[in-house]
C-alpha positions in Angstrom: -2.4 7.1 10.0 0.9 6.4 11.6 3.9 8.6 10.8 5.6 5.7 9.0 3.0 6.1 6.2 3.8 9.8 5.8 7.5 9.2 6.1 7.1 6.6 3.3 5.4 9.2 1.1 8.4 11.5 1.8 10.8 8.7 0.9 8.9 7.9 -2.3 9.0 11.5 -3.5 12.6 12.2 -2.3 14.1 9.1 -3.8 12.3 9.4 -7.1 12.1 13.1 -7.6 14.4 14.8 -5.1 14.3 16.7 -1.8 13.2 19.9 -3.5 10.1 18.3 -4.8 9.3 16.9 -1.3 9.7 20.5 0.1 7.3 21.7 -2.6 4.8 18.8 -1.7 4.9 19.8 2.0 4.4 23.5 1.2 1.5 22.7 -1.2 -0.1 20.4 1.5 0.4 23.1 4.2 2.5 20.7 6.3 4.8 22.4 8.7 6.0 19.2 10.4 9.8 18.9 10.1 9.9 15.1 10.5 7.2 12.5 10.9 7.6 10.3 13.9 7.2 6.7 12.8 5.2 5.5 15.8 3.0 8.6 16.3 -0.5 8.7 14.9 -1.4 11.6 12.6 -4.9 12.6 11.2 -5.7 10.8 7.9 -6.2 14.2 6.3 -2.5 14.8 6.5 -1.8 11.7 4.4 -4.5 12.4 1.9 -3.2 16.0 1.7 0.3 14.8 0.9 -0.9 12.5 -1.8 -3.0 15.3 -3.4 -0.1 17.7 -3.2 2.3 15.2 -4.6 -0.1 14.7 -7.6 -0.2 18.5 -8.2 3.6 19.1 -7.7 4.7 16.1 -9.7 2.0 16.6 -12.3 0.9 13.0 -12.0 -2.6 11.7 -11.5 -3.5 10.7 -7.9 -4.0 7.1 -9.0 -0.4 6.9 -10.4 0.9 8.3 -7.1 -1.2 5.8 -5.0 -0.2 2.8 -7.2 3.5 3.8 -7.0 3.2 4.3 -3.3 1.7 0.8 -2.9 4.6 -0.8 -4.7 7.1 1.4 -2.8 5.5 0.4 0.5 6.2 -3.3 -0.2 9.6 -3.0 -1.8 11.1 -0.3 0.4 9.1 0.6 3.5 7.8 -2.8 4.6 11.1 -4.5 4.0 12.8 -2.0 6.2 10.2 -1.8 9.0 8.8 -5.3 8.9 11.7 -7.3 7.4 11.4 -10.2 9.9 7.6 -10.4 9.5 7.9 -10.3 5.7 10.5 -13.0 5.6 8.3 -15.2 7.8 5.3 -14.5 5.5 6.0 -17.1 2.9 8.5 -18.5 0.5 6.7 -17.3 -2.6 3.9 -14.9 -3.6 1.0 -17.4 -3.2 2.1 -18.2 0.4 2.4 -14.5 1.2 -1.0 -13.7 -0.2 -2.4 -16.5 2.0 -0.6 -15.0 5.0 -1.7 -11.4 4.3 -4.8 -11.4 6.4 -2.8 -12.5 9.5 0.0 -10.0 8.7 -2.1 -7.0 9.6 -3.2 -8.7 12.8 0.4 -9.1 13.8 1.3 -5.5 12.8 -1.6 -4.2 14.9 0.0 -5.7 18.0 2.9 -3.4 17.4 0.8 -0.3 16.8 -2.0 0.0 19.4 -3.9 2.9 17.6 -3.7 1.3 14.2 -6.9 1.0 12.2 -5.7 -1.6 9.7 -7.6 -2.7 6.7 -8.9 -6.3 6.6 -7.9 -8.7 3.9 -9.6 -12.0 3.2 -8.7 -14.7 0.6 -11.1 -16.8 -1.4 -11.3 -18.9 -4.6 -7.7 -20.0 -4.1 -6.4 -22.1 -7.0 -2.8 -23.1 -7.9 -2.3 -19.9 -9.9 -4.9 -17.4 -8.8 -6.5 -16.0 -5.7 -9.2 -13.5 -4.9 -8.2 -10.9 -2.4 -11.0 -9.0 -0.5 -10.1 -5.6 0.9 -12.1 -4.0 3.6 -11.3 -0.5 4.9 -13.0 2.5 6.4 -10.6 4.7 4.5 -11.9 5.8 1.1 -10.0 5.9 -2.2 -7.2 3.4 -1.5 -8.0 0.6 -3.9 -5.3 1.7 -6.3 -2.8 1.7 -3.4 -3.8 -1.9 -2.7 -3.4 -2.8 -6.4 0.1 -1.3 -6.2 0.7 -3.3 -3.0 -0.3 -6.5 -4.7 2.0 -5.7 -7.7 4.8 -4.9 -5.2 4.3 -8.4 -3.6 4.7 -10.0 -7.1 7.9 -8.0 -7.7 9.2 -8.8 -4.2 8.9 -12.5 -5.0 10.0 -12.0 -8.7 6.7 -13.4 -9.9 5.0 -12.3 -13.1 1.4 -11.5 -12.1 -1.7 -9.7 -13.2 -3.8 -7.8 -10.6 -7.3 -7.0 -11.7 -9.9 -5.2 -9.5 -13.2 -6.9 -9.8 -15.4 -5.2 -7.1 -15.3 -1.5 -6.3 -16.4 0.0 -3.0 -16.5 3.4 -4.5 -19.1 2.1 -7.0 -21.4 0.6 -4.4 -19.9 -2.7 -3.5 -19.4 -3.3 0.2 -15.7 -3.8 -0.3 -13.0 -3.9 -3.0 -11.9 -7.2 -4.5 -8.9 -8.1 -6.6 -8.2 -11.1 -8.7 -4.5 -11.9 -8.6 -3.2 -14.3 -11.3 0.2 -15.7 -11.9 2.0 -18.5 -13.9 -0.2 -20.2 -16.5 -3.2 -18.0 -15.5 -1.6 -14.9 -17.2 -1.0 -16.4 -20.6 
């Protein structure tokens, strides 16, 4: 994964728990890198190691870390790094979700070694959409759930995200039903 992902984990921990906790996470993960370079690629095992170490140091389940990281990615990291792309992605949450599959294609143009996930939309109605998530990286569905919740918060939209298919339970991909407005009552 690119350094910006690891840097975002650092920011999440530092902002919410303090620099001393981040230092403890790095020690626990065996990371001796002083600073992650945003545009450099790092082995995925570093990122997974940071998440596992954060779970242990902060005494929070990995799923809580991943969910919080998904929201943080949208509300902090992406706005800083992709602000222009985000603002062009839609006027509201439904437009953004429709745009999400194209978003990663555009981001991949900026990062040549990126192995982005693939998103597809289906079953689009006025107050719901099904998001299909395809990735070679295991264990990130809770991160995606956090991302989708972060998008709802970004657009100040009350929404419910429910995972309906699970790659780690034998499906060929993860799937999420995102509902808002009248669909959540």
